[in-house]
N, C-alpha and C positions, 0 to 999 in steps of 0.2 A: 386622229386628234393631233392638233398642232402642239409644238413644244411650248408655246406661250399659253395655251389653254390648259395644259396638264396641271400646273400648280393650282389654278382656280378650281378645277374639278376635284383635286385632292382635298383642298380646303373645304369645299362644299360638302363632300361626302363625309369628311371627318366631323364637320359641324352637325350634320344630320344624325350621325351615330352618337355623338356626345349628347345631343338633345334627347334622343330616345333613352339612353342610359340614365340621364338625369331624371327623367320623368318616372322611369321604373323604380329608381332608388327612392324617389320621393314618396312612392306608394308602399315600398317595402319596409321603410322605417316607420315604426309606431311612435309618432311624435307625442301623442296625448294620452292621458288616462282614459278610463272607461267613459262612454257617453251616458250620462245619467240625467239628461234633460232634453226636451225638445229643442231648446236653443243650441245645445251642444252639437246636434247633428247638422244644423244649418251652418253653424260657425265652422265646423270641420270641412264641410263642402266648400265654403268660401275660401278657406285656407288652401285647399288643393287647387282650386281654380286660380288663385293668385300665384301659386308655385308653378303650375303648368304654363301660365302666361310669362312668368319671370325667367324660367329656364331658357327658352329660346332666345330671349333678348340678351341674357348674359352670355350665352354661347356665341351668338352672332357678333356681339361687340368684341369678345375676346378673340374670336376667329379672325376678324378683320385686323385687329392689332397684331396678332401673331403672323398673319399672312403678310402684312406690311413690313414687319421686321425681317421676315424671311426673304421677301422679294426686293425690297427697296432699301435695305440697310446700306450704310456707307462702306465703300470698299477702300482698301489701302490706297493712299495717294489722292483721295477725294475730299480730304478734310477741309480744304478751303474752296471747294467747288460749290457753286450755287446750283440748286435744282432747276429743272426747266420751268419756264413760266406757264401757268395754267389759268384757265378761266372757269368760273363756277358753272355748274350744270343746273339750270333752273328746274327742269323736270325732276332731277334727283332731289333737289332741295325741297320741292313741294311734296314729293313722295315721303321723304323721311321726316317731314313735319306732320303730314296728314295721318299717316299710319299710327304713330305714337299717340296722336290726339284722339283718334277713334278708339284705340285700345284703352287709353286712360279713362275716357268717358264711359266706356262700357264697363270697366271694372268698378268705377265709382258708382255707376248706376246699380250694378248688381249688389255692391256692398250696402247701398242705401236700402234696397229691397230686403236684404237679410236683417239689417238693423231694425227696419220698420216691423218686420214679422216677429222679431225677438221681443219688441217692446209693445206689441199689440195686446190690448187688454181683453181678456175673454169674458164671457157672460158671467162665469162664476170664479171668484177669486177670494183668497183670504189674505190678510195683512199681518205680518209679524214684524215687530220692532227689533232693531239691532243697535246696540250701544257699544261703541269702542272706547276703551280707555287704556292708559298705560298700566298693565300690559295684559288685557283680557277682553273677551267678548261676553256680553250678556244679551238676553233675548226677552222680549216682552210680547205676551199673547193677550190681546185685548178681549173684552167681553164678547165681541162679535165672533171670536174664534172659540172661546172656552164655553160660551153659553152661560157663564156665571161671572165670577169676579175675574179681574185681570190677574195674570200670572207672570211673575218675573222669574227667570231661570237662567242658569249658566249652561243649560242643555238646549240644543237646537234640534227639534223634531219637526218634520214636514211630511204631509201625506202624499203618497204616490198618486200621480195623475191629476193633482189639483194645482192650479196656478197660485203662486205665492208672490205677493208684493212685499219686498223688504224695504221698510222705512228706516233709514240709517242715520244715526246721530253720533257725535263725538263729545266726550266730556273734557277733552284736553287738547290734543294736537290732531293733525291730519293722519288718518289711517286709510287703509284700502281693504274693503271686504271682498275677498276672492275665494271662490269655490272652484278649483280647477276642473272637477268632473262636470260642472255646469257650464264651463267656458265663459263665465261672466265675472266682471269685476267692476266696482264703483268706489270712488273715493268717499270717505266718511269725514266730513268737514265740520269743525266747530261752528256753531251758530246757525246752521242750516240743516234741513232734512233732505237727504238724497234718496233716490229710489232705484231699484231694478227688480225685474220680475223674472220668474222662471217656473217651468212646469216639470217637476221631477218625474222621471219615467222608469227608473231602475232602483229597486230597493237595495239598501246597503248603507254602510258608514263611509263618509268621505271627508277629507280634511278641509278645514276652513283656515285660511291663511291671511295675515295682514301683509299686504304686498307693497307697503311703503315704509321706509326706515323711520321709525317713530320714537327711537330712543334706545337706551342700553338693553332693554328687555325685549326688543323687537322680535328676535328669533324665537322667543318663547310665547309669543302672542298667537297661539293656535287653538283651534277648537275642532269639533266634529259635527257634521250634519248627519242626522239619522233619517234616512228616507224609509218610511214604513207604510204598510197598507192603511187605508182610511180607518178601519176598525181599531187597529193598534194605536194610531194617532189619538183617536178619541179616548181610548183607555188610558193613555199616558196623560192626557189633559185632565181626565177625571182623577187620576192619582195625585196630580199636582194640586188640584182644587181641594182634595181631601187632606193633603198634607198641610196646605195653607190654613184651612179651617181648624185643623188640629193643633196649630201653633208651631208646626215644623218649619224649617228653613226651606223656602221655595227653591226648586231646582235640584233637590237632593236625590230624587228618584232617577234611576239610570235606565228605566224602560226594560 
């Protein structure tokens, strides 16, 4: 191996090792909470694909910069010396334009597929209303869900395995309805109704967060989504209907 080739080989080997270490670390770190919806799984896979694509690009760019600093830095006495004249390499320019273009289009296409799958409406779906206001969430269960009168509640219950379309409204300012375990978020905007859908897959209690600064009480604007089996969901709805017909405050039952 020639003396001139040795620095290039060292830089290339170091870059390959750094890429491998970066990818391993990206999988070793648990970035997200539990996957509690079908959308969460696809979103997490998309994230890892983007990370795997980004790490080599980052390492290659940094490696070229460090190699250039190492091999072509200015030496003492060369402060006023111009570098040698060079001419552009057309093949290289085509290469470093075409490769990023193909990579970017591929990632955009895959992201579109994931978004389309996440938003696809299934054959069976229920709709639950979400109302944001400073500084609380409330939820509306229409007759199509309750089988009787509409139910207004400060509790969010959803059945496991059933697609839920959240119809979201705001009474005052812009909020953001975010359930980290579902990996989905949507702005809640005054004057319009926004939507997102999810299919819960894991029973449990998960935080609901407002993810936009909406005022002094923003940090307190939190709630909980209870993912329960279908039978338990129906029992909870029945208890809310019973409480409403009995003159109790809707949403008081905790399930």
